[in-house]
Every structure is written in C-alpha cells, then in structure tokens.
C-alpha positions in Angstrom: 74.4 23.1 -31.4 74.1 26.3 -29.4 72.3 26.9 -26.1 70.7 30.0 -24.7 72.6 31.7 -21.9 71.0 31.2 -18.5 72.0 34.4 -16.7 71.8 35.6 -13.2 69.1 38.3 -12.5 70.9 41.6 -12.4 70.8 44.3 -9.7 67.8 46.6 -10.2 70.3 49.4 -10.8 72.2 47.5 -13.6 71.8 49.4 -16.9 72.5 46.2 -18.9 70.3 43.2 -19.1 71.0 39.9 -20.9 70.0 39.7 -24.5 67.9 36.5 -24.7 68.5 36.2 -28.4 72.2 35.8 -28.2 73.3 32.2 -28.2 76.2 30.9 -26.2 79.2 30.8 -28.4 82.2 31.6 -26.2 82.9 31.9 -22.5 84.8 34.8 -21.0 86.8 32.3 -18.9 89.5 34.7 -17.9 87.0 37.0 -16.1 84.4 34.4 -15.0 86.8 31.9 -13.4 89.8 34.0 -12.5 89.6 37.8 -12.3 86.1 38.4 -10.9 86.3 35.7 -8.2 89.6 37.2 -7.1 88.1 40.6 -7.1 85.1 39.4 -5.0 87.4 37.6 -2.5 89.5 40.8 -2.0 86.5 43.0 -1.8 85.2 40.8 1.0 88.6 41.0 2.9 88.8 44.8 2.4 85.2 45.5 3.4 84.9 42.9 6.1 81.6 41.5 4.7 80.6 38.5 2.6 81.0 39.2 -1.2 80.5 36.8 -4.0 80.8 37.2 -7.8 77.5 36.2 -9.4 78.1 33.5 -11.9 76.9 34.2 -15.5 76.5 37.9 -14.7 79.1 39.0 -17.2 77.5 40.7 -20.3 78.7 43.5 -22.5 77.6 46.1 -25.0 79.0 49.1 -26.9 78.9 52.3 -24.9 75.6 54.1 -25.3 74.8 57.2 -23.1 71.1 56.7 -23.8 71.2 53.7 -21.5 71.5 55.9 -18.4 68.4 57.7 -17.0 69.0 61.4 -16.8 68.6 61.5 -13.0 70.6 58.4 -12.3 73.7 58.9 -10.1 77.1 57.2 -10.5 80.5 56.8 -8.9 83.0 57.0 -11.8 86.6 55.9 -11.3 89.0 57.1 -14.0 92.1 55.0 -14.7 95.2 55.2 -16.9 95.8 51.8 -18.3 99.2 51.0 -19.9 99.1 47.8 -21.9 102.6 47.0 -23.2 103.7 50.4 -24.6 100.2 52.0 -25.1 98.5 54.2 -22.5 94.8 54.8 -22.6 91.9 56.0 -20.4 89.4 53.5 -18.9 86.6 53.9 -16.4 84.8 51.9 -13.7 81.1 52.9 -13.2 79.1 51.9 -10.1 75.6 53.1 -9.1 76.4 55.9 -6.5 74.2 54.3 -3.9 76.1 51.1 -4.0 79.5 52.8 -4.1 78.7 55.0 -1.1 77.3 51.9 0.7 80.7 50.1 0.1 82.5 53.2 1.4 80.4 53.4 4.5 80.8 49.7 5.1 84.6 50.2 4.9 84.3 53.0 7.5 82.1 50.8 9.7 79.2 53.3 9.6 75.8 51.7 10.5 73.1 51.6 7.7 70.9 54.1 9.5 73.5 56.8 9.0 74.0 56.3 5.3 72.5 58.5 2.6 72.7 59.2 -1.2 72.5 62.8 -2.7 69.7 63.8 -5.1 70.9 65.5 -8.3 69.9 69.1 -9.0 67.9 70.0 -12.2 71.2 70.7 -14.1 72.6 67.3 -13.0 74.9 68.7 -10.4 75.5 66.7 -7.2 76.3 68.1 -3.8 77.5 65.6 -1.3 77.2 65.9 2.5 80.3 65.6 4.6 79.4 62.0 5.4 78.8 61.2 1.8 82.1 62.7 0.8 83.9 60.6 3.4 82.1 57.5 2.0 83.2 58.4 -1.5 86.8 58.8 -0.3 86.6 55.4 1.3 85.3 54.0 -2.0 88.2 55.6 -3.8 90.5 53.5 -1.6 88.5 50.4 -2.5 88.9 51.1 -6.2 92.6 51.8 -5.8 93.4 48.6 -3.8 91.1 46.2 -5.8 91.7 47.4 -9.3 95.2 48.9 -9.4 96.5 46.2 -7.1 94.6 42.9 -7.1 92.9 43.0 -10.5 96.0 44.4 -12.3 98.3 41.7 -10.8 95.9 38.9 -11.7 95.2 40.2 -15.1 98.9 40.8 -15.9 99.7 37.3 -14.7 97.1 35.6 -17.0 98.0 37.7 -20.0 101.7 37.3 -19.5 102.2 40.8 -20.9 102.8 44.2 -19.4 99.7 45.8 -17.9 99.6 48.7 -15.4 96.5 50.4 -14.0 96.7 53.7 -12.2 93.7 55.4 -10.6 93.4 59.1 -11.3 90.3 60.0 -9.4 86.8 59.0 -8.4 83.8 61.4 -8.8 80.1 61.4 -8.2 78.3 62.1 -11.5 75.1 62.1 -13.4 74.8 61.5 -17.2 75.0 65.3 -17.7 78.5 65.3 -16.2 79.9 62.1 -17.6 83.5 62.3 -18.8 83.8 63.9 -22.3 86.2 61.2 -23.5 83.3 58.8 -23.7 81.8 60.7 -26.6 85.1 60.9 -28.5 86.1 57.3 -29.0 84.5 53.8 -29.2 84.1 52.3 -25.8 82.7 49.0 -24.6 81.0 48.2 -21.3 81.5 44.9 -19.5 79.1 44.5 -16.6 79.8 42.2 -13.7 77.4 41.5 -10.7 78.2 40.9 -7.1 76.1 39.8 -4.1 77.1 41.0 -0.6 75.8 40.7 2.9 76.7 42.7 6.1 74.9 40.1 8.2 75.0 36.3 7.9 72.4 35.0 5.6 71.0 31.5 6.2 71.8 29.2 3.3 69.0 27.5 1.5 69.6 23.8 0.7 70.1 23.3 -3.0 70.2 27.0 -3.8 73.2 29.2 -4.7 74.5 31.6 -1.9 71.9 34.1 -0.7 72.8 37.8 -0.3 71.2 40.8 1.4 72.1 43.1 -1.6 73.4 43.1 -5.1 75.9 45.5 -6.7 77.2 46.0 -10.3 80.5 47.1 -11.7 80.7 48.5 -15.3 84.2 48.2 -16.8 84.2 50.9 -19.5 87.2 50.1 -21.8 88.3 51.5 -25.2 87.3 48.9 -27.8 90.8 48.3 -29.0 92.0 47.5 -25.4 89.0 45.2 -24.9 89.9 43.2 -28.0 93.5 42.8 -26.8 93.0 42.0 -23.1 89.6 40.4 -22.3 90.4 36.9 -23.6 93.7 36.0 -22.1 96.4 34.5 -24.3 95.9 35.5 -27.9 94.5 32.9 -30.3 93.7 35.1 -33.3 89.9 35.1 -32.6 89.8 38.0 -30.2 87.9 40.4 -32.5 85.4 37.7 -33.4 84.8 36.8 -29.7 84.6 40.5 -28.7 82.0 41.2 -31.4 79.9 38.3 -30.1 80.4 39.5 -26.4 79.1 42.9 -27.3 75.7 41.4 -28.4 75.1 39.7 -25.0 73.9 42.9 -23.3 70.9 45.2 -23.9 70.6 48.7 -22.6 67.6 48.5 -20.2 66.5 52.1 -20.4 67.7 53.1 -23.9 65.1 54.9 -26.0 
C-alpha cells in the first residue's frame, strides 16, 4: 500500500512544488536524516541565527529552464565535483534575495540596509557595492558549508572518494544561466530551510516557527545523482532516482 507524500509548504520563491500524484515509494534517507540537518546546523553556526531544515521539503525534477520566470534573479554557485576518478560540474541555485540576505546576516548588516538588484531588460544585473559585499559573504557561506561540511558528511556516508571545489558565485537571471545546463542532462534537488534572526515564540503542538524560508536547488548531472544521492549502492539507484524525479513539478513552467 502506498501513501501520498505530506510535504512542507515551500518558499514562495521555490520553483518546484510537490507533485500530489506521486506516491511515496522511497525515502531519500541520506539527505533527509543526515546531510541536510548537518547543513542547517552549520548554516546556523556560520550565520549566527536559527536555521532548520524543513522536513519533507526534498523534491526533485529534471532540469527545465522554462521553470524560471524571465525576470527572476538567482545566486548561482559553480562547483567542480570529483567522485572517485570522474570530475564534473554541478551548481547550487538560490533565489538572489535569499542569498544576499544570508550574506548580509553574515556581515551583521541590519535588515533596513539590505537590497536586491532589479534586472535590466536584457537580463543583466548590476549590483551595488553593498549587494556585492553581501554576495561575497554568501560565497564564503557556500564554500564553508558545501565544500567543507557537506562534502565531508557526504563522503563519510558514501564511503567513497568525493571532493567538492567552489569555482565562483554569480548573480544571474535565466538569460545568463550557465551554458553547460543546456548541453547535458541535469537534475534539480530542492531543499527548504526555515530561519529566524530574532527568537520566534514556539507554538505548542506545532513544528518550529520561522521568520523566513529559503530554498537551495542542487543542480547535478543525472549520472552523478544516480551514483551519489542514495548512499551505499544497492542496485536500485536508477529506479529510485527515476521515482525521485517525479516528486517535483515546475511551478511556473509553460
């Protein structure tokens, strides 16, 4: 007997929403119970605010650029991932407003001084000095949390060689997305976080409350996803990945 997935409501900026027609067949235990809670814990330490991974927020779909509104803005971190002997390119997407917010929090800049750039008609983005500094601080967040914390935890659970190196972080719109994404099959794994700069009064019988939500999109080559998302191999990785890629729907795809 299968049950429908009871998901967590995503951030308003999340491009993926849960597919209500996909039954629960597998659990992404490695990410749900190990990797993402560790990432949230270290984000909280690094930023100095409360951060929680949102349970049941993990959903995935095949990469589709139509899922991104033309004037949406993104922080895109580019990584080189070496799994055993094979090196490939992967990305981490976050809505630019959230990424700059995290950078500003790390710099201890008050909310009233924060801003997000508006894209030009051709999709170009020009950041102010303060926004540039926020993006540089976010670069450090990505470097510490993904290349350090996430890579170590992931490698430990896989018990295989895995190295993640950050090349750069850029502000972009769909018009300026990395060209590699059009040249090979990529998958998108979306994870949600709740965070609060000020204490939020708990509600009895309710999950932790948060001031804001954020979303990370792990954009991985499909072959790498099949090999690394599920932990120790059991021969069902392709079957489980095919199922996982039906759990998400592109919210704005036409």
